[in-house]
All heavy atoms as TSV, in Angstrom:
chain	resi	resn	atom	element	x	y	z
A	1	MET	N	N	0.853	-1.176	0.000
A	1	MET	CA	C	0.000	0.000	0.000
A	1	MET	C	C	0.895	1.235	0.000
A	1	MET	O	O	1.862	1.317	0.733
A	1	MET	CB	C	-0.899	-0.038	1.237
A	1	MET	CG	C	-1.788	1.169	1.356
A	1	MET	SD	S	-3.083	1.035	2.607
A	1	MET	CE	C	-2.169	0.779	4.092
A	2	ASN	N	N	0.534	2.189	-0.833
A	2	ASN	CA	C	1.275	3.442	-0.908
A	2	ASN	C	C	0.437	4.555	-0.311
A	2	ASN	O	O	-0.679	4.790	-0.740
A	2	ASN	CB	C	1.593	3.797	-2.358
A	2	ASN	CG	C	2.447	2.751	-3.015
A	2	ASN	OD1	O	3.348	2.231	-2.409
A	2	ASN	ND2	N	2.154	2.445	-4.261
A	3	GLY	N	N	0.956	5.260	0.670
A	3	GLY	CA	C	0.226	6.369	1.261
A	3	GLY	C	C	-0.980	5.903	2.049
A	3	GLY	O	O	-1.052	4.770	2.508
A	4	ARG	N	N	-1.932	6.794	2.166
A	4	ARG	CA	C	-3.164	6.458	2.879
A	4	ARG	C	C	-4.309	7.263	2.283
A	4	ARG	O	O	-4.118	8.328	1.703
A	4	ARG	CB	C	-3.028	6.715	4.358
A	4	ARG	CG	C	-2.684	8.130	4.697
A	4	ARG	CD	C	-2.492	8.298	6.170
A	4	ARG	NE	N	-2.070	9.681	6.420
A	4	ARG	CZ	C	-1.878	10.176	7.590
A	4	ARG	NH1	N	-2.031	9.415	8.651
A	4	ARG	NH2	N	-1.519	11.425	7.744
A	5	CYS	N	N	-5.492	6.746	2.483
A	5	CYS	CA	C	-6.669	7.423	1.947
A	5	CYS	C	C	-6.973	8.663	2.786
A	5	CYS	O	O	-6.439	8.843	3.880
A	5	CYS	CB	C	-7.854	6.480	1.900
A	5	CYS	SG	S	-8.325	5.863	3.498
A	6	ASP	N	N	-7.863	9.489	2.282
A	6	ASP	CA	C	-8.178	10.737	2.970
A	6	ASP	C	C	-9.074	10.542	4.184
A	6	ASP	O	O	-8.954	11.273	5.166
A	6	ASP	CB	C	-8.814	11.722	1.994
A	6	ASP	CG	C	-7.818	12.207	0.953
A	6	ASP	OD1	O	-6.632	12.364	1.294
A	6	ASP	OD2	O	-8.220	12.425	-0.202
A	7	ALA	N	N	-9.986	9.567	4.118
A	7	ALA	CA	C	-10.874	9.326	5.255
A	7	ALA	C	C	-11.447	7.919	5.180
A	7	ALA	O	O	-11.653	7.380	4.100
A	7	ALA	CB	C	-12.014	10.339	5.276
A	8	VAL	N	N	-11.686	7.343	6.357
A	8	VAL	CA	C	-12.342	6.040	6.469
A	8	VAL	C	C	-13.401	6.157	7.556
A	8	VAL	O	O	-13.131	6.670	8.640
A	8	VAL	CB	C	-11.346	4.917	6.852
A	8	VAL	CG1	C	-12.081	3.605	7.088
A	8	VAL	CG2	C	-10.296	4.747	5.786
A	9	CYS	N	N	-14.604	5.706	7.240
A	9	CYS	CA	C	-15.679	5.601	8.230
A	9	CYS	C	C	-16.113	4.151	8.258
A	9	CYS	O	O	-16.280	3.532	7.211
A	9	CYS	CB	C	-16.866	6.483	7.859
A	9	CYS	SG	S	-16.488	8.229	7.869
A	10	GLU	N	N	-16.283	3.622	9.442
A	10	GLU	CA	C	-16.602	2.210	9.586
A	10	GLU	C	C	-17.764	2.045	10.563
A	10	GLU	O	O	-17.822	2.711	11.587
A	10	GLU	CB	C	-15.356	1.487	10.106
A	10	GLU	CG	C	-15.435	0.000	10.114
A	10	GLU	CD	C	-14.101	-0.656	10.456
A	10	GLU	OE1	O	-13.087	0.052	10.658
A	10	GLU	OE2	O	-14.094	-1.888	10.524
A	11	ASN	N	N	-18.693	1.157	10.200
A	11	ASN	CA	C	-19.756	0.796	11.129
A	11	ASN	C	C	-19.826	-0.725	11.212
A	11	ASN	O	O	-18.919	-1.409	10.736
A	11	ASN	CB	C	-21.098	1.443	10.746
A	11	ASN	CG	C	-21.623	0.982	9.402
A	11	ASN	OD1	O	-21.309	-0.105	8.920
A	11	ASN	ND2	N	-22.445	1.806	8.777
A	12	ASP	N	N	-20.871	-1.256	11.782
A	12	ASP	CA	C	-20.960	-2.703	11.988
A	12	ASP	C	C	-21.004	-3.502	10.697
A	12	ASP	O	O	-20.612	-4.667	10.671
A	12	ASP	CB	C	-22.198	-3.054	12.822
A	12	ASP	CG	C	-22.073	-2.575	14.260
A	12	ASP	OD1	O	-20.926	-2.381	14.722
A	12	ASP	OD2	O	-23.113	-2.407	14.914
A	13	SER	N	N	-21.482	-2.900	9.615
A	13	SER	CA	C	-21.675	-3.671	8.385
A	13	SER	C	C	-20.846	-3.213	7.193
A	13	SER	O	O	-20.760	-3.922	6.196
A	13	SER	CB	C	-23.154	-3.646	7.984
A	13	SER	OG	O	-23.561	-2.317	7.749
A	14	ALA	N	N	-20.221	-2.037	7.265
A	14	ALA	CA	C	-19.519	-1.518	6.089
A	14	ALA	C	C	-18.316	-0.664	6.470
A	14	ALA	O	O	-18.237	-0.121	7.570
A	14	ALA	CB	C	-20.471	-0.700	5.226
A	15	VAL	N	N	-17.411	-0.540	5.489
A	15	VAL	CA	C	-16.268	0.360	5.592
A	15	VAL	C	C	-16.367	1.314	4.403
A	15	VAL	O	O	-16.474	0.870	3.251
A	15	VAL	CB	C	-14.928	-0.402	5.529
A	15	VAL	CG1	C	-13.751	0.556	5.576
A	15	VAL	CG2	C	-14.828	-1.420	6.657
A	16	TYR	N	N	-16.371	2.604	4.678
A	16	TYR	CA	C	-16.473	3.630	3.648
A	16	TYR	C	C	-15.105	4.284	3.498
A	16	TYR	O	O	-14.587	4.873	4.448
A	16	TYR	CB	C	-17.516	4.676	4.036
A	16	TYR	CG	C	-18.895	4.083	4.225
A	16	TYR	CD1	C	-19.287	3.585	5.468
A	16	TYR	CD2	C	-19.779	3.996	3.163
A	16	TYR	CE1	C	-20.545	3.019	5.641
A	16	TYR	CE2	C	-21.039	3.432	3.328
A	16	TYR	CZ	C	-21.408	2.948	4.564
A	16	TYR	OH	O	-22.648	2.376	4.739
A	17	ILE	N	N	-14.534	4.177	2.306
A	17	ILE	CA	C	-13.204	4.715	2.040
A	17	ILE	C	C	-13.365	5.918	1.114
A	17	ILE	O	O	-13.893	5.788	0.006
A	17	ILE	CB	C	-12.295	3.650	1.409
A	17	ILE	CG1	C	-12.175	2.462	2.367
A	17	ILE	CG2	C	-10.934	4.240	1.061
A	17	ILE	CD1	C	-11.451	1.278	1.791
A	18	PHE	N	N	-12.919	7.078	1.582
A	18	PHE	CA	C	-13.071	8.323	0.837
A	18	PHE	C	C	-11.725	8.795	0.297
A	18	PHE	O	O	-10.708	8.754	0.994
A	18	PHE	CB	C	-13.597	9.438	1.747
A	18	PHE	CG	C	-15.005	9.249	2.213
A	18	PHE	CD1	C	-15.277	8.477	3.338
A	18	PHE	CD2	C	-16.053	9.853	1.554
A	18	PHE	CE1	C	-16.576	8.318	3.802
A	18	PHE	CE2	C	-17.357	9.694	2.000
A	18	PHE	CZ	C	-17.620	8.921	3.124
A	19	GLU	N	N	-11.753	9.288	-0.937
A	19	GLU	CA	C	-10.609	9.983	-1.505
A	19	GLU	C	C	-11.136	11.302	-2.051
A	19	GLU	O	O	-12.109	11.328	-2.803
A	19	GLU	CB	C	-9.949	9.168	-2.608
A	19	GLU	CG	C	-8.677	9.774	-3.153
A	19	GLU	CD	C	-7.580	9.930	-2.105
A	19	GLU	OE1	O	-7.475	9.098	-1.182
A	19	GLU	OE2	O	-6.808	10.903	-2.216
A	20	PHE	N	N	-10.515	12.413	-1.633
A	20	PHE	CA	C	-10.956	13.750	-2.013
A	20	PHE	C	C	-10.007	14.352	-3.035
A	20	PHE	O	O	-8.793	14.190	-2.936
A	20	PHE	CB	C	-11.015	14.661	-0.789
A	20	PHE	CG	C	-11.879	14.126	0.329
A	20	PHE	CD1	C	-11.337	13.854	1.561
A	20	PHE	CD2	C	-13.228	13.899	0.127
A	20	PHE	CE1	C	-12.130	13.373	2.601
A	20	PHE	CE2	C	-14.034	13.416	1.154
A	20	PHE	CZ	C	-13.482	13.146	2.391
A	21	LYS	N	N	-10.576	15.071	-3.988
A	21	LYS	CA	C	-9.798	15.787	-4.998
A	21	LYS	C	C	-10.325	17.200	-5.104
A	21	LYS	O	O	-11.519	17.444	-4.915
A	21	LYS	CB	C	-9.935	15.128	-6.382
A	21	LYS	CG	C	-9.400	13.722	-6.481
A	21	LYS	CD	C	-7.910	13.743	-6.587
A	21	LYS	CE	C	-7.362	12.336	-6.771
A	21	LYS	NZ	N	-5.948	12.297	-6.517
A	22	MET	N	N	-9.449	18.124	-5.449
A	22	MET	CA	C	-9.884	19.467	-5.812
A	22	MET	C	C	-10.215	19.441	-7.299
A	22	MET	O	O	-9.614	18.685	-8.060
A	22	MET	CB	C	-8.791	20.499	-5.530
A	22	MET	CG	C	-8.510	20.708	-4.060
A	22	MET	SD	S	-9.937	21.244	-3.106
A	22	MET	CE	C	-10.223	22.860	-3.771
A	23	GLU	N	N	-11.152	20.260	-7.699
A	23	GLU	CA	C	-11.615	20.289	-9.086
A	23	GLU	C	C	-10.456	20.448	-10.072
A	23	GLU	O	O	-10.460	19.855	-11.143
A	23	GLU	CB	C	-12.584	21.465	-9.228
A	23	GLU	CG	C	-13.645	21.299	-10.249
A	23	GLU	CD	C	-14.691	22.393	-10.108
A	23	GLU	OE1	O	-14.356	23.541	-9.778
A	23	GLU	OE2	O	-15.862	22.065	-10.331
A	24	SER	N	N	-9.453	21.216	-9.703
A	24	SER	CA	C	-8.317	21.473	-10.590
A	24	SER	C	C	-7.329	20.312	-10.633
A	24	SER	O	O	-6.435	20.291	-11.476
A	24	SER	CB	C	-7.589	22.743	-10.149
A	24	SER	OG	O	-7.131	22.597	-8.811
A	25	ASN	N	N	-7.476	19.331	-9.730
A	25	ASN	CA	C	-6.506	18.232	-9.640
A	25	ASN	C	C	-7.073	16.863	-9.967
A	25	ASN	O	O	-6.434	15.860	-9.658
A	25	ASN	CB	C	-5.899	18.190	-8.238
A	25	ASN	CG	C	-5.035	19.389	-7.955
A	25	ASN	OD1	O	-4.470	19.976	-8.865
A	25	ASN	ND2	N	-4.948	19.776	-6.706
A	26	GLY	N	N	-8.256	16.791	-10.536
A	26	GLY	CA	C	-8.776	15.478	-10.889
A	26	GLY	C	C	-10.285	15.400	-10.802
A	26	GLY	O	O	-10.961	16.353	-10.424
A	27	CYS	N	N	-10.783	14.230	-11.134
A	27	CYS	CA	C	-12.218	13.982	-11.124
A	27	CYS	C	C	-12.513	12.815	-10.176
A	27	CYS	O	O	-11.603	12.202	-9.622
A	27	CYS	CB	C	-12.705	13.667	-12.535
A	27	CYS	SG	S	-11.996	12.176	-13.247
A	28	ALA	N	N	-13.791	12.505	-10.017
A	28	ALA	CA	C	-14.186	11.423	-9.118
A	28	ALA	C	C	-13.623	10.085	-9.577
A	28	ALA	O	O	-13.238	9.257	-8.752
A	28	ALA	CB	C	-15.706	11.368	-9.004
A	29	ASP	N	N	-13.557	9.872	-10.889
A	29	ASP	CA	C	-12.961	8.635	-11.396
A	29	ASP	C	C	-11.491	8.524	-11.013
A	29	ASP	O	O	-11.007	7.438	-10.696
A	29	ASP	CB	C	-13.114	8.537	-12.918
A	29	ASP	CG	C	-14.527	8.186	-13.345
A	29	ASP	OD1	O	-15.211	7.444	-12.607
A	29	ASP	OD2	O	-14.948	8.652	-14.418
A	30	ASP	N	N	-10.775	9.652	-11.038
A	30	ASP	CA	C	-9.364	9.653	-10.611
A	30	ASP	C	C	-9.250	9.259	-9.142
A	30	ASP	O	O	-8.352	8.512	-8.759
A	30	ASP	CB	C	-8.728	11.035	-10.801
A	30	ASP	CG	C	-8.599	11.444	-12.253
A	30	ASP	OD1	O	-8.525	10.557	-13.130
A	30	ASP	OD2	O	-8.584	12.661	-12.511
A	31	ALA	N	N	-10.152	9.763	-8.335
A	31	ALA	CA	C	-10.134	9.444	-6.901
A	31	ALA	C	C	-10.390	7.955	-6.674
A	31	ALA	O	O	-9.687	7.306	-5.890
A	31	ALA	CB	C	-11.165	10.285	-6.161
A	32	LEU	N	N	-11.374	7.382	-7.379
A	32	LEU	CA	C	-11.655	5.945	-7.247
A	32	LEU	C	C	-10.478	5.111	-7.735
A	32	LEU	O	O	-10.124	4.105	-7.126
A	32	LEU	CB	C	-12.924	5.583	-8.022
A	32	LEU	CG	C	-14.226	6.135	-7.457
A	32	LEU	CD1	C	-15.377	5.807	-8.397
A	32	LEU	CD2	C	-14.496	5.594	-6.063
A	33	ARG	N	N	-9.873	5.558	-8.815
A	33	ARG	CA	C	-8.700	4.845	-9.355
A	33	ARG	C	C	-7.551	4.860	-8.346
A	33	ARG	O	O	-6.851	3.868	-8.169
A	33	ARG	CB	C	-8.288	5.487	-10.685
A	33	ARG	CG	C	-7.438	4.635	-11.550
A	33	ARG	CD	C	-7.246	5.161	-12.981
A	33	ARG	NE	N	-7.636	6.524	-13.290
A	33	ARG	CZ	C	-8.819	6.887	-13.817
A	33	ARG	NH1	N	-9.729	5.980	-14.087
A	33	ARG	NH2	N	-9.076	8.151	-14.084
A	34	GLN	N	N	-7.375	5.980	-7.646
A	34	GLN	CA	C	-6.322	6.075	-6.629
A	34	GLN	C	C	-6.583	5.103	-5.486
A	34	GLN	O	O	-5.654	4.471	-4.976
A	34	GLN	CB	C	-6.223	7.503	-6.107
A	34	GLN	CG	C	-5.121	7.686	-5.089
A	34	GLN	CD	C	-4.960	9.140	-4.668
A	34	GLN	OE1	O	-5.348	10.058	-5.396
A	34	GLN	NE2	N	-4.382	9.350	-3.504
A	35	ILE	N	N	-7.836	4.961	-5.068
A	35	ILE	CA	C	-8.183	4.009	-4.013
A	35	ILE	C	C	-7.778	2.601	-4.436
A	35	ILE	O	O	-7.189	1.846	-3.651
A	35	ILE	CB	C	-9.692	4.072	-3.684
A	35	ILE	CG1	C	-10.040	5.406	-3.029
A	35	ILE	CG2	C	-10.091	2.902	-2.782
A	35	ILE	CD1	C	-11.538	5.662	-2.888
A	36	ASP	N	N	-8.069	2.254	-5.692
A	36	ASP	CA	C	-7.729	0.918	-6.194
A	36	ASP	C	C	-6.225	0.737	-6.393
A	36	ASP	O	O	-5.647	-0.258	-5.961
A	36	ASP	CB	C	-8.462	0.640	-7.503
A	36	ASP	CG	C	-9.957	0.453	-7.311
A	36	ASP	OD1	O	-10.386	0.089	-6.193
A	36	ASP	OD2	O	-10.695	0.669	-8.287
A	37	THR	N	N	-5.600	1.698	-7.037
A	37	THR	CA	C	-4.164	1.604	-7.344
A	37	THR	C	C	-3.315	1.486	-6.078
A	37	THR	O	O	-2.377	0.692	-6.017
A	37	THR	CB	C	-3.710	2.834	-8.156
A	37	THR	OG1	O	-4.444	2.874	-9.376
A	37	THR	CG2	C	-2.223	2.780	-8.463
A	38	ASN	N	N	-3.667	2.271	-5.075
A	38	ASN	CA	C	-2.890	2.272	-3.831
A	38	ASN	C	C	-3.398	1.265	-2.810
A	38	ASN	O	O	-2.888	1.202	-1.694
A	38	ASN	CB	C	-2.861	3.675	-3.226
A	38	ASN	CG	C	-2.064	4.637	-4.069
A	38	ASN	OD1	O	-1.164	4.243	-4.808
A	38	ASN	ND2	N	-2.403	5.908	-4.000
A	39	ARG	N	N	-4.409	0.515	-3.190
A	39	ARG	CA	C	-4.923	-0.600	-2.396
A	39	ARG	C	C	-5.349	-0.183	-0.980
A	39	ARG	O	O	-5.095	-0.869	0.000
A	39	ARG	CB	C	-3.898	-1.724	-2.371
A	39	ARG	CG	C	-3.522	-2.180	-3.786
A	39	ARG	CD	C	-2.445	-3.196	-3.790
A	39	ARG	NE	N	-3.013	-4.415	-3.214
A	39	ARG	CZ	C	-2.569	-5.616	-3.458
A	39	ARG	NH1	N	-1.558	-5.797	-4.275
A	39	ARG	NH2	N	-3.130	-6.665	-2.894
A	40	TYR	N	N	-6.044	0.944	-0.911
A	40	TYR	CA	C	-6.486	1.455	0.385
A	40	TYR	C	C	-7.474	0.524	1.087
A	40	TYR	O	O	-7.607	0.575	2.311
A	40	TYR	CB	C	-7.132	2.831	0.225
A	40	TYR	CG	C	-6.199	3.934	-0.241
A	40	TYR	CD1	C	-6.696	5.023	-0.932
A	40	TYR	CD2	C	-4.829	3.900	0.016
A	40	TYR	CE1	C	-5.869	6.053	-1.354
A	40	TYR	CE2	C	-3.996	4.915	-0.407
A	40	TYR	CZ	C	-4.522	5.996	-1.090
A	40	TYR	OH	O	-3.702	7.010	-1.504
A	41	ALA	N	N	-8.183	-0.292	0.341
A	41	ALA	CA	C	-9.179	-1.190	0.946
A	41	ALA	C	C	-8.555	-2.441	1.559
A	41	ALA	O	O	-9.188	-3.111	2.376
A	41	ALA	CB	C	-10.219	-1.587	-0.094
A	42	ASP	N	N	-7.337	-2.774	1.184
A	42	ASP	CA	C	-6.708	-4.032	1.624
A	42	ASP	C	C	-6.777	-4.287	3.130
A	42	ASP	O	O	-7.093	-5.406	3.538
A	42	ASP	CB	C	-5.263	-4.116	1.143
A	42	ASP	CG	C	-5.164	-4.479	-0.332
A	42	ASP	OD1	O	-6.218	-4.560	-1.010
A	42	ASP	OD2	O	-4.030	-4.666	-0.810
A	43	PRO	N	N	-6.508	-3.310	3.987
A	43	PRO	CA	C	-6.546	-3.593	5.425
A	43	PRO	C	C	-7.934	-3.992	5.952
A	43	PRO	O	O	-8.042	-4.521	7.050
A	43	PRO	CB	C	-6.098	-2.272	6.066
A	43	PRO	CG	C	-5.356	-1.550	5.009
A	43	PRO	CD	C	-6.005	-1.963	3.718
A	44	TYR	N	N	-8.963	-3.753	5.171
A	44	TYR	CA	C	-10.338	-4.005	5.625
A	44	TYR	C	C	-10.976	-5.237	4.982
A	44	TYR	O	O	-12.081	-5.615	5.355
A	44	TYR	CB	C	-11.206	-2.768	5.349
A	44	TYR	CG	C	-10.595	-1.518	5.914
A	44	TYR	CD1	C	-9.859	-0.650	5.121
A	44	TYR	CD2	C	-10.707	-1.223	7.272
A	44	TYR	CE1	C	-9.268	0.482	5.639
A	44	TYR	CE2	C	-10.114	-0.091	7.808
A	44	TYR	CZ	C	-9.397	0.757	6.987
A	44	TYR	OH	O	-8.806	1.874	7.518
A	45	LEU	N	N	-10.296	-5.851	4.042
A	45	LEU	CA	C	-10.879	-6.978	3.310
A	45	LEU	C	C	-11.212	-8.162	4.214
A	45	LEU	O	O	-12.229	-8.821	4.025
A	45	LEU	CB	C	-9.949	-7.417	2.178
A	45	LEU	CG	C	-9.758	-6.403	1.053
A	45	LEU	CD1	C	-8.724	-6.910	0.052
A	45	LEU	CD2	C	-11.072	-6.081	0.372
A	46	ALA	N	N	-10.384	-8.436	5.188
A	46	ALA	CA	C	-10.602	-9.586	6.069
A	46	ALA	C	C	-11.740	-9.356	7.071
A	46	ALA	O	O	-12.188	-10.300	7.717
A	46	ALA	CB	C	-9.322	-9.923	6.824
A	47	SER	N	N	-12.233	-8.130	7.158
A	47	SER	CA	C	-13.291	-7.824	8.131
A	47	SER	C	C	-14.626	-8.461	7.745
A	47	SER	O	O	-15.501	-8.603	8.585
A	47	SER	CB	C	-13.478	-6.309	8.257
A	47	SER	OG	O	-14.091	-5.777	7.080
A	48	GLY	N	N	-14.786	-8.803	6.475
A	48	GLY	CA	C	-16.047	-9.358	6.001
A	48	GLY	C	C	-17.119	-8.305	5.781
A	48	GLY	O	O	-18.243	-8.622	5.409
A	49	LYS	N	N	-16.775	-7.049	6.007
A	49	LYS	CA	C	-17.732	-5.961	5.829
A	49	LYS	C	C	-17.787	-5.527	4.363
A	49	LYS	O	O	-16.834	-5.732	3.605
A	49	LYS	CB	C	-17.339	-4.763	6.699
A	49	LYS	CG	C	-17.381	-5.057	8.179
A	49	LYS	CD	C	-16.968	-3.851	8.976
A	49	LYS	CE	C	-16.996	-4.154	10.469
A	49	LYS	NZ	N	-16.643	-2.974	11.259
A	50	ASN	N	N	-18.890	-4.920	3.995
A	50	ASN	CA	C	-19.035	-4.355	2.661
A	50	ASN	C	C	-18.057	-3.184	2.534
A	50	ASN	O	O	-18.012	-2.320	3.401
A	50	ASN	CB	C	-20.482	-3.888	2.461
A	50	ASN	CG	C	-20.750	-3.425	1.059
A	50	ASN	OD1	O	-20.140	-3.903	0.111
A	50	ASN	ND2	N	-21.679	-2.504	0.930
A	51	ILE	N	N	-17.272	-3.145	1.467
A	51	ILE	CA	C	-16.318	-2.068	1.222
A	51	ILE	C	C	-16.947	-1.107	0.218
A	51	ILE	O	O	-17.299	-1.494	-0.892
A	51	ILE	CB	C	-14.983	-2.598	0.647
A	51	ILE	CG1	C	-14.376	-3.686	1.545
A	51	ILE	CG2	C	-14.015	-1.455	0.399
A	51	ILE	CD1	C	-13.879	-3.221	2.874
A	52	VAL	N	N	-17.090	0.149	0.619
A	52	VAL	CA	C	-17.678	1.173	-0.238
A	52	VAL	C	C	-16.606	2.225	-0.506
A	52	VAL	O	O	-16.075	2.834	0.425
A	52	VAL	CB	C	-18.903	1.827	0.435
A	52	VAL	CG1	C	-19.516	2.876	-0.478
A	52	VAL	CG2	C	-19.926	0.773	0.828
A	53	LYS	N	N	-16.279	2.421	-1.781
A	53	LYS	CA	C	-15.263	3.398	-2.174
A	53	LYS	C	C	-15.972	4.633	-2.721
A	53	LYS	O	O	-16.855	4.519	-3.565
A	53	LYS	CB	C	-14.331	2.799	-3.215
A	53	LYS	CG	C	-13.569	1.589	-2.693
A	53	LYS	CD	C	-12.723	0.967	-3.765
A	53	LYS	CE	C	-13.423	-0.258	-4.276
A	53	LYS	NZ	N	-12.642	-1.005	-5.259
A	54	ILE	N	N	-15.546	5.808	-2.246
A	54	ILE	CA	C	-16.210	7.053	-2.619
A	54	ILE	C	C	-15.168	8.079	-3.052
A	54	ILE	O	O	-14.273	8.426	-2.285
A	54	ILE	CB	C	-17.026	7.610	-1.435
A	54	ILE	CG1	C	-18.005	6.537	-0.929
A	54	ILE	CG2	C	-17.767	8.886	-1.844
A	54	ILE	CD1	C	-18.554	6.800	0.438
A	55	GLY	N	N	-15.301	8.542	-4.289
A	55	GLY	CA	C	-14.451	9.602	-4.814
A	55	GLY	C	C	-15.228	10.904	-4.803
A	55	GLY	O	O	-16.342	10.971	-5.318
A	56	VAL	N	N	-14.647	11.939	-4.202
A	56	VAL	CA	C	-15.338	13.219	-4.035
A	56	VAL	C	C	-14.460	14.340	-4.598
A	56	VAL	O	O	-13.261	14.375	-4.350
A	56	VAL	CB	C	-15.620	13.498	-2.546
A	56	VAL	CG1	C	-16.366	14.810	-2.368
A	56	VAL	CG2	C	-16.387	12.352	-1.910
A	57	VAL	N	N	-15.092	15.248	-5.345
A	57	VAL	CA	C	-14.387	16.395	-5.917
A	57	VAL	C	C	-14.987	17.674	-5.331
A	57	VAL	O	O	-16.207	17.837	-5.297
A	57	VAL	CB	C	-14.495	16.418	-7.456
A	57	VAL	CG1	C	-13.773	17.624	-8.032
A	57	VAL	CG2	C	-13.938	15.136	-8.052
A	58	PHE	N	N	-14.101	18.576	-4.884
A	58	PHE	CA	C	-14.511	19.863	-4.323
A	58	PHE	C	C	-14.120	21.005	-5.251
A	58	PHE	O	O	-13.087	20.942	-5.913
A	58	PHE	CB	C	-13.821	20.109	-2.968
A	58	PHE	CG	C	-14.319	19.231	-1.871
A	58	PHE	CD1	C	-13.672	18.046	-1.555
A	58	PHE	CD2	C	-15.435	19.586	-1.144
A	58	PHE	CE1	C	-14.128	17.231	-0.538
A	58	PHE	CE2	C	-15.909	18.779	-0.117
A	58	PHE	CZ	C	-15.245	17.602	0.179
A	59	SER	N	N	-14.912	22.050	-5.243
A	59	SER	CA	C	-14.595	23.280	-5.953
A	59	SER	C	C	-13.879	24.221	-4.997
A	59	SER	O	O	-14.358	24.457	-3.882
A	59	SER	CB	C	-15.878	23.947	-6.455
A	59	SER	OG	O	-15.608	25.286	-6.853
A	60	GLY	N	N	-12.762	24.751	-5.439
A	60	GLY	CA	C	-12.053	25.736	-4.624
A	60	GLY	C	C	-12.802	27.056	-4.555
A	60	GLY	O	O	-12.708	27.776	-3.566
A	61	LYS	N	N	-13.573	27.362	-5.605
A	61	LYS	CA	C	-14.312	28.629	-5.635
A	61	LYS	C	C	-15.532	28.590	-4.728
A	61	LYS	O	O	-15.729	29.459	-3.891
A	61	LYS	CB	C	-14.747	28.949	-7.062
A	61	LYS	CG	C	-13.629	29.354	-7.963
A	61	LYS	CD	C	-14.147	29.702	-9.338
A	61	LYS	CE	C	-13.005	30.090	-10.258
A	61	LYS	NZ	N	-13.482	30.418	-11.591
A	62	SER	N	N	-16.363	27.584	-4.903
A	62	SER	CA	C	-17.618	27.538	-4.143
A	62	SER	C	C	-17.484	26.793	-2.814
A	62	SER	O	O	-18.402	26.826	-1.998
A	62	SER	CB	C	-18.718	26.882	-4.974
A	62	SER	OG	O	-18.435	25.509	-5.186
A	63	ARG	N	N	-16.354	26.102	-2.637
A	63	ARG	CA	C	-16.117	25.305	-1.427
A	63	ARG	C	C	-17.212	24.266	-1.205
A	63	ARG	O	O	-17.630	23.995	-0.085
A	63	ARG	CB	C	-16.010	26.192	-0.192
A	63	ARG	CG	C	-14.866	27.137	-0.212
A	63	ARG	CD	C	-14.822	27.881	1.077
A	63	ARG	NE	N	-13.773	28.885	1.055
A	63	ARG	CZ	C	-13.552	29.696	2.060
A	63	ARG	NH1	N	-14.291	29.653	3.136
A	63	ARG	NH2	N	-12.596	30.583	1.986
A	64	SER	N	N	-17.666	23.698	-2.299
A	64	SER	CA	C	-18.711	22.678	-2.204
A	64	SER	C	C	-18.340	21.484	-3.079
A	64	SER	O	O	-17.427	21.548	-3.899
A	64	SER	CB	C	-20.065	23.248	-2.620
A	64	SER	OG	O	-20.013	23.675	-3.968
A	65	ILE	N	N	-19.063	20.406	-2.900
A	65	ILE	CA	C	-18.844	19.199	-3.697
A	65	ILE	C	C	-19.406	19.435	-5.092
A	65	ILE	O	O	-20.560	19.848	-5.244
A	65	ILE	CB	C	-19.521	17.985	-3.038
A	65	ILE	CG1	C	-18.846	17.680	-1.705
A	65	ILE	CG2	C	-19.486	16.776	-3.955
A	65	ILE	CD1	C	-19.564	16.624	-0.882
A	66	THR	N	N	-18.581	19.176	-6.106
A	66	THR	CA	C	-19.031	19.337	-7.482
A	66	THR	C	C	-19.300	18.003	-8.166
A	66	THR	O	O	-19.986	17.963	-9.171
A	66	THR	CB	C	-17.991	20.124	-8.315
A	66	THR	OG1	O	-16.751	19.422	-8.280
A	66	THR	CG2	C	-17.808	21.527	-7.773
A	67	GLU	N	N	-18.730	16.936	-7.616
A	67	GLU	CA	C	-18.900	15.612	-8.226
A	67	GLU	C	C	-18.570	14.560	-7.178
A	67	GLU	O	O	-17.705	14.782	-6.332
A	67	GLU	CB	C	-17.948	15.453	-9.416
A	67	GLU	CG	C	-18.018	14.121	-10.090
A	67	GLU	CD	C	-16.926	13.927	-11.163
A	67	GLU	OE1	O	-15.953	14.700	-11.211
A	67	GLU	OE2	O	-17.081	12.974	-11.926
A	68	TYR	N	N	-19.267	13.430	-7.246
A	68	TYR	CA	C	-18.889	12.288	-6.439
A	68	TYR	C	C	-19.336	11.018	-7.137
A	68	TYR	O	O	-20.271	11.024	-7.928
A	68	TYR	CB	C	-19.448	12.361	-5.015
A	68	TYR	CG	C	-20.937	12.126	-4.902
A	68	TYR	CD1	C	-21.433	10.846	-4.678
A	68	TYR	CD2	C	-21.828	13.172	-5.041
A	68	TYR	CE1	C	-22.795	10.625	-4.574
A	68	TYR	CE2	C	-23.184	12.967	-4.945
A	68	TYR	CZ	C	-23.661	11.697	-4.708
A	68	TYR	OH	O	-25.007	11.474	-4.620
A	69	LYS	N	N	-18.622	9.952	-6.877
A	69	LYS	CA	C	-18.976	8.633	-7.404
A	69	LYS	C	C	-18.751	7.606	-6.314
A	69	LYS	O	O	-17.812	7.725	-5.518
A	69	LYS	CB	C	-18.131	8.277	-8.625
A	69	LYS	CG	C	-18.551	8.985	-9.878
A	69	LYS	CD	C	-17.948	8.349	-11.103
A	69	LYS	CE	C	-18.500	9.038	-12.330
A	69	LYS	NZ	N	-17.943	8.464	-13.545
A	70	VAL	N	N	-19.606	6.609	-6.316
A	70	VAL	CA	C	-19.530	5.527	-5.325
A	70	VAL	C	C	-19.300	4.228	-6.075
A	70	VAL	O	O	-19.954	3.953	-7.075
A	70	VAL	CB	C	-20.840	5.444	-4.506
A	70	VAL	CG1	C	-20.782	4.310	-3.513
A	70	VAL	CG2	C	-21.103	6.765	-3.812
A	71	SER	N	N	-18.386	3.445	-5.566
A	71	SER	CA	C	-18.083	2.154	-6.195
A	71	SER	C	C	-18.105	1.081	-5.146
A	71	SER	O	O	-17.687	1.254	-4.035
A	71	SER	CB	C	-16.727	2.242	-6.856
A	71	SER	OG	O	-16.289	1.000	-7.288
């Protein structure tokens, strides 16, 4: 595993792995690809929980989410 993801939230049934991007530095697909490429989910695979990967893009101008994708 290279680096670490931006955020992880875990409950009894699922692990949510978030990767955040600024609008000028990528899209939601890039964020999901980074989660896969860097194998951020690997530490949670043995838990038996549902793994949910979420790529989120923020706008620097509006300071809001402009795009997100869930995988």
